[in-house]
C-alpha positions in Angstrom: 40.1 -92.4 58.4 37.0 -93.4 56.3 37.5 -90.3 54.1 41.2 -91.4 53.5 40.2 -94.8 52.7 37.6 -93.5 50.3 40.2 -91.1 48.8 42.7 -94.0 48.0 39.9 -95.9 46.6 39.2 -93.1 44.1 42.9 -92.6 43.6 43.6 -96.2 42.8 40.4 -96.3 40.3 41.6 -93.1 38.8 45.0 -94.7 38.2 43.5 -97.7 36.9 41.3 -96.0 34.2 44.3 -93.8 33.2 46.6 -97.1 32.6 43.7 -98.5 30.6 43.2 -95.3 28.4 47.0 -95.3 27.7 47.0 -99.1 27.1 43.9 -98.9 24.9 45.3 -96.1 22.7 48.9 -97.5 22.5 49.9 -98.4 19.1 53.3 -99.8 18.3 54.4 -99.2 14.7 55.8 -102.1 12.9 57.4 -102.7 9.3 55.1 -102.7 6.5 54.9 -106.3 5.2 52.8 -106.7 2.0 51.6 -110.1 2.7 50.6 -109.3 6.1 48.8 -106.5 4.7 47.0 -108.4 1.9 46.1 -111.4 4.3 44.9 -109.7 7.7 43.4 -106.3 8.7 44.8 -106.9 12.3 48.3 -105.1 11.9 47.5 -102.7 9.1 47.0 -99.7 11.5 50.5 -100.5 12.9 52.1 -100.8 9.4 50.5 -97.8 7.9 53.3 -95.3 9.2 55.9 -97.5 7.5 53.9 -97.8 4.3 53.5 -94.1 4.2 57.1 -93.0 5.1 59.0 -95.8 3.1 56.6 -96.7 0.1 55.4 -93.4 -0.9 51.9 -94.1 -2.5 51.6 -90.6 -4.1 52.2 -91.0 -7.8 52.1 -94.8 -7.9 49.9 -96.4 -10.6 46.7 -98.3 -9.6 48.6 -101.6 -10.8 51.5 -100.7 -8.5 49.0 -100.2 -5.5 47.2 -103.2 -6.2 50.5 -105.2 -6.4 51.7 -103.8 -3.0 48.4 -103.7 -1.0 46.2 -106.5 -3.0 42.5 -106.0 -3.9 40.6 -103.3 -1.8 38.3 -104.4 1.0 35.4 -102.6 -0.1 34.8 -104.4 -3.5 31.1 -103.3 -3.8 32.3 -99.8 -3.8 35.4 -99.9 -6.0 35.5 -97.0 -8.5 37.8 -96.1 -11.3 39.0 -93.2 -9.1 39.7 -94.7 -5.7 40.4 -97.9 -3.8 39.3 -98.5 0.0 41.2 -100.5 2.6 40.3 -101.0 6.1 42.6 -101.4 9.4 41.9 -101.8 12.9 43.3 -99.2 15.4 44.1 -101.8 17.9 43.4 -105.4 17.3 39.8 -105.9 17.9 38.6 -102.3 18.3 37.4 -99.6 16.1 38.1 -99.7 12.2 39.8 -97.0 10.1 39.1 -96.7 6.3 42.0 -95.6 4.1 41.0 -94.1 0.8 43.3 -94.1 -2.2 42.3 -91.7 -4.9 43.6 -91.7 -8.3 43.7 -89.1 -11.2 44.9 -90.4 -14.6 45.9 -93.6 -13.0 48.2 -92.1 -10.4 47.7 -91.8 -6.7 46.9 -88.3 -5.8 45.5 -88.8 -2.3 45.7 -91.1 0.5 43.7 -90.4 3.6 42.2 -92.3 6.6 38.8 -92.0 8.2 37.7 -93.4 11.6 34.3 -95.4 11.8 
């Protein structure tokens, strides 16, 4: 009987851990809203799918990107060739960096990096 109770305890603990992992990694995509992107890092990660699929950054000029996304987050590292924006995977957790690289004033690369 003790073994069954012990197994039930481990089973319940396993279920709790599994649910936490699913919840912790669950991201609900949301529409890209330029003002929200510009004013808060909290929901950028959820908006990035819409940004990538509907707003097609590839080929846009730097002025168009700055108008859409606002100034880059890493102002110390701003170069002629790229801009850096940060997001949070899930509000309050790890940060992801998105680099937008330009050649001849046009976006040629948009990629994310986890910290």
